[in-house]
N, C-alpha and C positions, 0 to 999 in steps of 0.2 A: 768227223762230225759227231757231236754229242747231242743226243736227243733226250729231253726230260719231260715227263708228264706232270702237269700241275692241276689239271682238272680233266675228268674222264667220263662224267655223266652227261646224258642228253636231256633236253627238254626243260628241266628245272632242277635246282640244287636239292640234294636229298641227304642232309646231315642226320646222324642218329646212330644208334648202336648196331643197326643192321648193315651199315655201309662203311664201317670204319676201315676195313681191310683194303678195299679198292678205292675208297674215297667218295665223298658226296658232292664235290665241286663240279661245275660245268666246264666245258671244253677250254683248255689252254695247254699249249706245250711250247717248248723252246728248242731251238737249234743253235748250237755254238760251234765255232771254229776258233782258231788261235787269234783271229782278229775281227770276227763278226758275231753279232748276237741278234737272233731272229725270234720274235714271238709270233705264234700262230694262234689267232683267235683270243678273245678277251672275255671268256666266261668267268665265273667267280674264282676259278683257279688262279687267275692272274694276280689276285691280291697277294698271294705268297711269293710271286715273282719280284715284287717291289723290294723286300728286304734282301733278296738274293742280288739284285742289281746294285744295291747300296754296298753290300759286303764285297762284291767283286769290283766295285768302283767303275761300273760300266756307264759311260756317258753318251754313247752313240748306239742306237738300236733301230731295228726294222720291225714293224708290226704288220702282219698280213691278216686280213679278214676274209675268211672263206665265204661268208654271207652275213646278213644282218638280222637274223632271228635273235630273240632276246637272250637265249642261252649261250650265245657266242659274243655278246656285247655287255652283259649286265655287270661284269666285274670292272669294266674300264673306268668308271668314275671313282673307283676306290684304289686305283693303281697309283701309288705315291709318286713315282717319277714324273707324272703329268704336272705336278706342282713344284717341280725343281727347275729353275731357270738355267741350270748347267746341263740339262739333258736335251739331246737332239733325237727326235723320233721321226723316221720316214714311215708313213702309213700307206699301205697298199690295199686296194679293193676295187670293186666295180665302180661304176659311175655313182655320183652323189655321195661319196664317202664322207666328205666334210659336212654335208647337209644332214646325213643320218646321225652322225655322232653329235652334232650340235643339237638336234632335236631331242636326243636322249637326255641331255644335260640342261635342257631349258627349264626355267621355273614353270610350274610348281614341282617338276619331277626331281630336280636336284638344285642345290643352292649355288653351285659354282658354274659359271658360264664357260662352255667349252671354248668359245672363240677368244676368251681372255685368259686362258691358262698360261702360266709362266714358262712352261717348257717350249722348246722350239720344234714345231710340228710342220712337216711337209706332207702333202697329200699326193699320192701317185696312183695312176690307174693301171690295173692289171693288163698285161699284154699276153699274147700266146706264149712268147718266150721273152725273158729279160734276165739281167744280171744283177746280183747283189754281191759286190766285191768280187771274190773268185768263185762264187756259187752260181751255177746256171739254174734258173727256175723255169719250169714249163707248166702250163695250166691246161685244164680240161673242164668241160661243163658237166657237173654231176646231175643226176636225176633227182630233183628235190623241188617242192613247191617254192616258187619265187626265185629258184636258182641257187646254186652253190658251186664254188670253184674247187676242183681237185688240184693238188699241188705236187710237183715232182722236183726234188732238189738233187743236183748232180755236182760232185766235186772230186777231183782226183780219182776218176774211175769208180767212185762209189755213188750210190743213188738211194734216195729215201722218198717214198710216196706217202702222202697224207690225203685220205679221202673220207672226210666226215660227211654225214648227212647225204648219203647216196643210196638210192633204191635201184639196184642194178637192173631189175626187171619191172620198173615202174609201169603201171597200166595207164597213167595219165601224163605226168610231166617227164616224158622220156626225151631228153635232149640229146642223149648219147647212147649208142647201142653197145652191147656187151663186148663185141669184138674190138671196138675202139678202146674200151677200158683195159682189155687184155694187152693190147699193144702199148698202152700208156704205162702199165706197171711192169712190162717185160724186163726180166732179169734184175729187178730191184733188189738191193740188199735187205731192205725193210719195206713192208707195206703195212701202214696203219689204216684200218678201214672200219667204217661204221658197221656195227653188228648189234643193233638195238633189239631186234626181235627174234623170237622163236618161230619155227614153222607154223605152229598153232596160232600165233598172233595174227598171221597174215589174212585170215578170213575176215577180220574186222579192220585191219590196218594197212591193207594194200593201198598204195597211193599216198601214204603219209610221208614217204620220202626216206625210208630206212630199209636196210637189208637184214637178212637173217645171218646167223653165225655161219651156216653152211655156204650160203651164197658168197660171202666175203672170202672164206677160205678157198673155195673152188676157183674164184677169180685169181687169187694168188698162185694157186697150183698151176692153173693154165698159163699164167704169165711167168712161170719158172722163178717165182720169188723165193728168196732164201729164208726169210723170216716174216711171219704174219702176226701182227698185233691187233687184237680186236678192241674196239673202243666205242664211245658214245653209248655207254651202258644205260639200259632202261632205269629211270630213277626209282622204280619200285622193285627192281631186281636185287634181292638180298645177297650179301657176300656168300652165304652158304650155297645159294642157288647158282651163282656165277662160278664158284669153285667146282661144283658138281658138273655143270655144263662143260667147263674147260677140261675137266678130267675125261669126260666121255669123248669130247672132240679129239683130244690127243690120242686116245685109243683108236678111234675110227680113222683119223688122218695121221697115220704114224710115219709118213714119208716126208713130212715137212715140220719145221719148228713153229709151233703155235703158242701164243701167250695172250693174256688179257691185260690191257693197260690198267695201271693203278697209279695213284698219286705218288710222286717222287721217284717212280721207276725211271731209271736212265739206261741207255745203251749207247756205246761208242763204237764206231767202226771207221 
């Protein structure tokens, strides 16, 4: 599996000189195998996936939406393959996926009507477990206002877990307990997890649906995860701050491989 990050910010795009290194686009990543192309979320990072799809001559793809907050949808209307009649897209999400995406592109919000797009779109509902070609997909309910789906992908004894927008110790929207999250990520090759906040942020932002750096890392450690990648960076967090935080975390948690997601970063396993 080849994983590539196209957008790594949370809440709102944050372009500018202070976010060039990690990137300012909102959440989007892709998973590729020799015959399958999967897009996860459609934040503004998805805009750069369009040229990649054209370059690779990909005509069939699968798009998974963890949830329907703006920062995970806002790039979709600008995803060029939507306007190509030769493209087949299977879209997965919770209930009302077609309705949600249609509302986003209704006038006066956008000039092109979602229901009349040239591409061939099929809507599918998440199940607890399902198959995409030779990839096994398993889901879990994250702790996030209005809900969010955590995803685990397994193929040929390799596994990748993506858990954006998840407050492990949420005081309000706690749909899943930490022990269940530990079981879900157990022995994964890679865990990509929401780490939007510092410990000091939580005095004001507990219940907002995001975890701290330490909470995400300790979840991975308890789950015996080989590699932990922190994502959904706070839009106001400068590159210099993120680099400093990551350096300190690597010193403190020196028994596990920790990284921070950045645009165009790829890893293959």
